[in-house]
BASE-359751 format. One line per field, with one value per residue: residue number from 1; x, y, z of N, C-alpha, C in turn. Coordinates in pm, 1 decimal, always signed. Layout:
REM residues N
num = (NUM / ...) $
nu = (X / ...) $
nv = (Y / ...) $
nw = (Z / ...) $
cau = (X / ...) $
cav = (Y / ...) $
caw = (Z / ...) $
cu = (X / ...) $
cv = (Y / ...) $
cw = (Z / ...) $
END
This chain:
REM residues 104
num = (1 / 2 / 3 / 4 / 5 / 6 / 7 / 8 / 9 / 10 / 11 / 12 / 13 / 14 / 15 / 16 / 17 / 18 / 19 / 20 / 21 / 22 / 23 / 24 / 25 / 26 / 27 / 28 / 29 / 30 / 31 / 32 / 33 / 34 / 35 / 36 / 37 / 38 / 39 / 40 / 41 / 42 / 43 / 44 / 45 / 46 / 47 / 48 / 49 / 50 / 51 / 52 / 53 / 54 / 55 / 56 / 57 / 58 / 59 / 60 / 61 / 62 / 63 / 64 / 65 / 66 / 67 / 68 / 69 / 70 / 71 / 72 / 73 / 74 / 75 / 76 / 77 / 78 / 79 / 80 / 81 / 82 / 83 / 84 / 85 / 86 / 87 / 88 / 89 / 90 / 91 / 92 / 93 / 94 / 95 / 96 / 97 / 98 / 99 / 100 / 101 / 102 / 103 / 104) $
nu = (-1202.3 / -1261.6 / -1224.7 / -1140.2 / -1032.0 / -823.1 / -663.8 / -595.5 / -444.6 / -227.6 / -114.1 / -28.6 / +184.1 / +524.0 / +673.3 / +883.8 / +1147.2 / +1316.5 / +1670.3 / +1712.5 / +1478.9 / +1505.4 / +1743.5 / +1657.9 / +1466.6 / +1619.9 / +1698.4 / +1512.3 / +1227.2 / +987.8 / +975.9 / +963.9 / +713.7 / +550.9 / +583.6 / +469.2 / +203.3 / +131.5 / +157.0 / -45.9 / -263.0 / -244.3 / -300.4 / -564.8 / -673.1 / -638.3 / -497.4 / -333.0 / -171.3 / -268.9 / -392.5 / -741.7 / -788.6 / -574.5 / -627.1 / -872.7 / -786.4 / -613.9 / -807.5 / -956.9 / -763.4 / -716.6 / -968.2 / -983.9 / -768.0 / -520.2 / -225.6 / -1.3 / -12.7 / -11.5 / +73.1 / +105.9 / +275.6 / +348.7 / +608.9 / +697.1 / +963.9 / +1177.5 / +1367.3 / +1395.1 / +1434.0 / +1317.1 / +1053.8 / +754.7 / +849.7 / +840.6 / +726.3 / +681.5 / +452.9 / +441.6 / +268.7 / +331.6 / +210.1 / +341.1 / +482.9 / +507.5 / +652.8 / +825.9 / +947.6 / +1162.2 / +1086.6 / +1315.0 / +1446.0 / +1321.8) $
nv = (+893.9 / +1005.9 / +898.4 / +1116.1 / +1295.1 / +1136.4 / +1111.3 / +1381.1 / +1430.6 / +1254.0 / +1356.8 / +1600.5 / +1544.9 / +1421.0 / +1191.1 / +918.6 / +724.3 / +417.9 / +341.4 / +111.8 / +98.3 / +340.2 / +289.5 / +78.2 / +203.8 / +375.6 / +422.7 / +235.6 / +254.5 / +108.7 / -13.6 / +214.5 / +314.6 / +110.3 / +153.1 / +407.3 / +353.1 / +177.4 / +351.1 / +532.2 / +357.0 / +294.1 / +545.7 / +550.2 / +378.9 / +111.7 / -165.4 / -345.6 / -659.3 / -783.9 / -972.4 / -1025.6 / -958.6 / -787.0 / -583.1 / -489.3 / -398.7 / -190.8 / -23.5 / +45.3 / +182.4 / +402.6 / +517.8 / +592.4 / +753.9 / +671.8 / +500.7 / +280.0 / +226.3 / -10.9 / -123.4 / -389.2 / -470.7 / -580.9 / -549.6 / -507.9 / -497.0 / -397.8 / -592.4 / -949.4 / -1077.4 / -906.1 / -955.8 / -992.2 / -879.9 / -809.8 / -524.7 / -271.4 / -21.7 / +217.1 / +403.2 / +606.0 / +793.9 / +1029.4 / +1038.2 / +887.0 / +587.1 / +407.6 / +88.8 / -204.0 / -521.7 / -626.3 / -400.0 / -296.8) $
nw = (-272.9 / -592.7 / -940.7 / -1104.6 / -914.1 / -815.8 / -1051.2 / -1094.8 / -864.2 / -902.8 / -1142.1 / -1052.1 / -893.3 / -874.3 / -1109.9 / -1114.4 / -1259.9 / -1223.4 / -1229.1 / -1380.2 / -1539.7 / -1678.2 / -1818.3 / -1980.1 / -2136.8 / -2284.4 / -2607.1 / -2691.0 / -2821.3 / -2824.2 / -2572.1 / -2414.3 / -2490.9 / -2390.3 / -2114.5 / -2093.1 / -2166.6 / -1960.2 / -1741.3 / -1798.1 / -1776.8 / -1503.1 / -1393.8 / -1456.6 / -1280.0 / -1345.2 / -1253.1 / -1371.6 / -1396.1 / -1144.8 / -863.9 / -775.2 / -507.9 / -442.2 / -625.9 / -527.5 / -280.0 / -360.4 / -481.3 / -254.3 / -102.7 / -266.5 / -260.0 / +10.1 / +18.8 / +127.1 / +208.5 / +24.7 / -325.7 / -584.0 / -910.3 / -1144.7 / -1434.6 / -1771.3 / -1998.6 / -2344.7 / -2543.5 / -2820.8 / -2846.3 / -2846.1 / -2594.5 / -2417.4 / -2397.7 / -2218.9 / -1977.5 / -1645.1 / -1467.3 / -1215.0 / -1100.7 / -859.0 / -619.1 / -352.6 / -199.4 / -215.2 / -453.5 / -781.9 / -888.7 / -1135.7 / -1177.7 / -1182.1 / -1032.3 / -906.3 / -826.2 / -611.0) $
cau = (-1154.4 / -1309.4 / -1122.2 / -1087.4 / -946.3 / -702.7 / -582.6 / -541.7 / -340.3 / -109.5 / -51.7 / +31.1 / +302.8 / +635.2 / +687.0 / +1024.7 / +1178.0 / +1439.6 / +1783.8 / +1689.4 / +1376.2 / +1564.9 / +1837.9 / +1583.0 / +1398.2 / +1719.6 / +1717.7 / +1409.8 / +1099.7 / +878.3 / +972.0 / +918.7 / +568.9 / +490.0 / +582.5 / +370.6 / +70.5 / +108.2 / +136.4 / -180.7 / -355.6 / -235.6 / -373.1 / -707.3 / -701.8 / -623.9 / -378.5 / -255.7 / -176.1 / -276.6 / -508.7 / -860.8 / -773.5 / -485.0 / -698.0 / -970.3 / -708.7 / -574.4 / -927.2 / -990.1 / -661.5 / -742.8 / -1092.2 / -953.7 / -646.7 / -429.6 / -146.5 / +69.7 / -88.1 / +84.0 / +26.8 / +206.8 / +256.5 / +450.3 / +651.6 / +754.5 / +1053.1 / +1213.2 / +1454.6 / +1315.8 / +1444.3 / +1238.7 / +913.4 / +694.3 / +931.6 / +755.4 / +766.6 / +582.2 / +430.6 / +404.9 / +236.6 / +350.8 / +147.4 / +415.7 / +528.7 / +488.3 / +780.2 / +822.7 / +1069.1 / +1159.9 / +1076.6 / +1448.3 / +1495.8 / +1239.3) $
cav = (+980.5 / +957.4 / +881.8 / +1245.9 / +1346.4 / +1051.7 / +1150.6 / +1515.4 / +1420.2 / +1191.6 / +1446.0 / +1713.0 / +1494.9 / +1375.0 / +1051.7 / +882.1 / +592.0 / +362.9 / +336.0 / +1.0 / +138.7 / +444.7 / +223.7 / -1.6 / +296.9 / +441.2 / +361.2 / +134.9 / +326.3 / +15.8 / -26.9 / +344.6 / +320.4 / +18.5 / +222.4 / +515.8 / +291.4 / +127.6 / +466.3 / +581.0 / +259.9 / +314.9 / +669.8 / +520.2 / +275.3 / -22.2 / -206.8 / -441.6 / -802.0 / -805.4 / -1055.7 / -949.6 / -907.0 / -671.0 / -476.5 / -434.1 / -325.1 / -65.2 / +59.9 / +96.5 / +280.5 / +523.8 / +574.8 / +652.8 / +834.8 / +626.0 / +382.4 / +259.9 / +163.8 / -72.0 / -194.0 / -476.7 / -470.0 / -651.3 / -471.7 / -575.4 / -407.8 / -440.7 / -708.7 / -1067.0 / -1113.3 / -812.1 / -995.8 / -1027.2 / -833.4 / -753.8 / -403.1 / -220.7 / +121.6 / +231.4 / +535.7 / +597.3 / +908.9 / +1151.2 / +1032.4 / +762.2 / +532.0 / +292.9 / +14.5 / -348.6 / -579.5 / -644.9 / -271.6 / -253.1) $
caw = (-378.3 / -721.7 / -1044.3 / -1146.3 / -806.1 / -818.2 / -1165.7 / -1069.6 / -762.1 / -963.1 / -1239.3 / -980.1 / -823.4 / -958.5 / -1150.6 / -1127.5 / -1312.8 / -1167.8 / -1321.4 / -1472.3 / -1636.3 / -1763.0 / -1908.0 / -2077.6 / -2227.7 / -2368.6 / -2737.5 / -2722.7 / -2822.0 / -2793.0 / -2426.9 / -2364.6 / -2513.0 / -2292.2 / -1984.7 / -2100.9 / -2166.2 / -1824.7 / -1653.2 / -1827.9 / -1716.1 / -1357.9 / -1364.6 / -1473.2 / -1179.6 / -1401.2 / -1178.6 / -1449.3 / -1367.0 / -1000.0 / -834.0 / -738.6 / -371.1 / -448.5 / -696.5 / -433.4 / -180.2 / -425.4 / -495.2 / -121.3 / -63.8 / -344.4 / -207.1 / +139.7 / +2.6 / +232.4 / +181.6 / -101.6 / -433.6 / -675.8 / -1029.1 / -1204.4 / -1579.5 / -1849.4 / -2113.3 / -2460.4 / -2617.0 / -2955.8 / -2838.2 / -2808.8 / -2453.5 / -2337.0 / -2395.4 / -2089.9 / -1867.0 / -1540.9 / -1396.8 / -1121.8 / -1079.6 / -718.1 / -565.3 / -207.3 / -134.7 / -248.5 / -592.0 / -854.4 / -933.5 / -1226.8 / -1147.4 / -1192.1 / -898.0 / -846.5 / -778.7 / -498.1) $
cu = (-1203.4 / -1195.4 / -1059.4 / -993.8 / -814.7 / -609.3 / -519.1 / -428.8 / -213.0 / -38.4 / +17.1 / +161.2 / +408.1 / +623.0 / +834.7 / +1036.2 / +1308.8 / +1549.6 / +1763.5 / +1587.2 / +1433.6 / +1661.5 / +1765.3 / +1514.6 / +1494.2 / +1738.0 / +1615.4 / +1272.8 / +981.9 / +863.8 / +919.3 / +767.0 / +496.0 / +479.5 / +478.8 / +228.2 / +36.2 / +82.2 / -2.9 / -285.2 / -360.4 / -314.0 / -523.7 / -753.2 / -714.8 / -490.8 / -298.3 / -278.5 / -165.6 / -396.6 / -623.2 / -850.4 / -684.6 / -550.3 / -799.2 / -900.8 / -663.3 / -693.5 / -964.9 / -890.9 / -680.6 / -865.1 / -1067.3 / -835.5 / -544.8 / -353.8 / -84.1 / -18.6 / +12.2 / +13.3 / +141.3 / +175.7 / +368.8 / +481.1 / +707.4 / +837.7 / +1086.7 / +1301.4 / +1374.1 / +1319.9 / +1372.5 / +1094.6 / +872.5 / +783.7 / +842.8 / +813.7 / +650.2 / +570.3 / +376.5 / +380.7 / +246.6 / +289.0 / +217.6 / +460.0 / +494.3 / +624.9 / +755.1 / +955.1 / +1051.2 / +1150.6 / +1212.3 / +1505.7 / +1419.2 / +1317.5) $
cv = (+921.7 / +954.5 / +1014.4 / +1304.8 / +1269.5 / +1094.6 / +1287.6 / +1512.1 / +1361.4 / +1285.7 / +1563.3 / +1672.9 / +1447.5 / +1226.8 / +1025.6 / +745.8 / +546.5 / +365.4 / +225.9 / +34.4 / +242.6 / +383.9 / +145.9 / +88.7 / +363.7 / +363.2 / +254.3 / +200.2 / +235.5 / -0.8 / +101.7 / +357.5 / +228.2 / +85.1 / +333.9 / +461.6 / +241.5 / +243.1 / +525.7 / +488.1 / +278.5 / +439.6 / +651.2 / +407.2 / +136.3 / -72.4 / -314.7 / -584.2 / -827.3 / -895.8 / -968.1 / -887.3 / -782.2 / -553.3 / -409.2 / -351.6 / -190.4 / +29.8 / +124.0 / +203.6 / +412.3 / +595.2 / +650.8 / +749.8 / +801.2 / +501.7 / +379.3 / +184.7 / +112.2 / -136.3 / -277.8 / -491.8 / -549.3 / -569.4 / -559.0 / -472.5 / -464.2 / -564.8 / -829.6 / -1099.5 / -1013.3 / -857.4 / -1038.8 / -992.7 / -761.4 / -623.6 / -353.9 / -69.8 / +134.4 / +378.6 / +523.8 / +714.5 / +1039.5 / +1155.7 / +896.5 / +716.5 / +411.1 / +218.8 / -133.9 / -405.2 / -597.0 / -513.4 / -219.5 / -257.4) $
cw = (-510.7 / -823.9 / -1084.6 / -1040.3 / -800.1 / -930.2 / -1144.6 / -968.0 / -823.6 / -1058.6 / -1171.3 / -910.2 / -923.6 / -991.9 / -1175.3 / -1193.4 / -1251.5 / -1273.6 / -1424.4 / -1579.6 / -1732.0 / -1864.1 / -2017.4 / -2180.8 / -2325.6 / -2498.3 / -2774.3 / -2712.1 / -2786.5 / -2641.6 / -2363.6 / -2376.8 / -2415.1 / -2155.3 / -1983.6 / -2096.8 / -2026.1 / -1727.6 / -1674.1 / -1765.8 / -1565.0 / -1317.6 / -1378.4 / -1380.9 / -1240.4 / -1346.6 / -1248.9 / -1403.7 / -1216.6 / -974.0 / -781.3 / -599.6 / -369.8 / -520.9 / -604.2 / -325.8 / -236.5 / -436.9 / -362.1 / -76.5 / -138.9 / -288.0 / -76.6 / +134.1 / +111.5 / +185.8 / +43.1 / -199.9 / -536.0 / -793.6 / -1083.3 / -1352.8 / -1645.0 / -1973.3 / -2223.2 / -2535.1 / -2753.5 / -2955.9 / -2788.6 / -2659.9 / -2362.0 / -2321.3 / -2255.1 / -1971.6 / -1767.1 / -1487.1 / -1312.3 / -1134.3 / -938.8 / -686.6 / -413.7 / -131.3 / -166.5 / -394.1 / -650.9 / -903.8 / -1023.4 / -1206.7 / -1175.8 / -1049.6 / -829.0 / -790.8 / -656.4 / -368.9) $
END
């Protein structure tokens, strides 16, 4: 599957956010923007802070349109303790979910 087909498939499906992500976005526009930027990167097959093996695996899964694809990103919100907060974006073949690792 090429990049355009991947993007079209993702945009046609639902995107969900976990309760933790939704709570963090509430009232924190900086965090919300971080999530939007990461989602855009994910749609462009930029898997964030993943090792080369995982990135290659994601690329192969997209190419074959098979399996779960995951990106790992770090968000920065307006509060100092939000800095470098890890979150994941996962595509399972039916929807995209943005969540914290502790919510997996």
